[in-house]
C-alpha positions as CSV (number, residue, x, y, z in Angstrom):
1,M,151.1,-71.7,-157.6
2,T,151.3,-70.1,-160.7
3,L,154.8,-69.6,-162.7
4,L,154.7,-65.8,-161.8
5,D,153.9,-66.8,-157.8
6,S,156.9,-68.9,-157.7
7,R,159.3,-66.4,-159.5
8,Q,157.7,-63.6,-156.9
9,A,158.9,-65.9,-154.2
10,R,162.4,-66.5,-155.3
11,Q,162.9,-63.1,-155.8
12,G,160.9,-61.1,-153.2
13,P,159.0,-57.8,-153.8
14,A,159.7,-56.1,-156.9
15,G,162.6,-53.6,-156.7
16,Y,164.8,-55.2,-154.0
17,P,167.5,-57.1,-154.8
18,P,168.4,-60.3,-152.3
19,I,171.1,-58.6,-150.8
20,V,168.5,-55.9,-149.3
21,H,166.4,-59.0,-148.2
22,Q,169.1,-60.7,-146.4
23,A,170.4,-57.6,-144.5
24,A,166.8,-56.7,-143.6
25,G,166.2,-60.2,-142.1
26,A,169.7,-59.7,-140.3
27,A,168.9,-56.2,-139.0
28,S,165.6,-57.2,-137.6
29,E,167.2,-60.3,-136.0
30,A,170.0,-58.1,-134.5
31,S,167.7,-55.3,-133.3
32,K,164.6,-57.6,-132.3
33,V,162.2,-55.6,-134.7
34,P,159.9,-56.8,-137.6
35,V,161.9,-57.2,-141.1
36,A,159.5,-54.1,-142.2
37,D,160.5,-52.0,-139.4
38,A,164.6,-52.9,-140.4
39,L,163.9,-52.4,-144.0
40,A,162.7,-48.6,-143.1
41,R,165.5,-48.3,-141.1
42,M,167.9,-49.0,-143.7
43,R,165.9,-47.0,-146.4
44,A,166.1,-44.1,-143.8
45,H,170.0,-44.5,-143.3
46,A,170.6,-44.9,-147.2
47,F,168.6,-41.7,-147.7
48,S,170.2,-39.6,-144.7
49,H,173.8,-40.4,-145.8
50,R,173.1,-40.4,-149.5
51,R,174.1,-43.8,-150.4
52,L,172.5,-46.7,-152.0
53,L,170.3,-48.8,-150.2
54,E,172.1,-52.0,-151.6
55,D,175.5,-50.5,-150.5
56,V,173.9,-49.9,-147.0
57,A,172.4,-53.8,-147.1
58,R,176.1,-55.0,-148.0
59,D,177.3,-53.2,-144.8
60,I,175.2,-55.2,-142.2
61,P,176.1,-58.6,-142.8
62,T,179.7,-57.7,-142.6
63,G,179.3,-55.9,-139.2
64,Q,180.4,-52.8,-140.7
65,L,177.0,-50.9,-139.8
66,R,174.4,-51.7,-137.2
67,L,171.1,-50.2,-137.2
68,E,169.4,-49.6,-133.7
69,E,166.2,-47.6,-133.0
70,D,166.5,-44.3,-135.0
71,R,170.1,-43.7,-134.6
72,D,173.0,-45.4,-136.5
73,T,175.3,-47.2,-134.4
74,P,178.9,-47.8,-135.7
75,P,180.2,-51.4,-134.3
76,D,182.3,-51.5,-131.2
């Protein structure tokens, strides 16, 4: 593994901070969908609500936001 490879392994794909990856994993597990689908739902929610992706990501682990199917569902 090269230095660049090990740095990428810690940071994940360029452009996304760790909180986005953590939230995508949590949303993936909660919705039983692949992580790529969870990330796409997060991005769609951020776009449609004119929010930053990072802000949406912070709301998922705290339970303030759940993303299900193509709808945004507030917590019970």
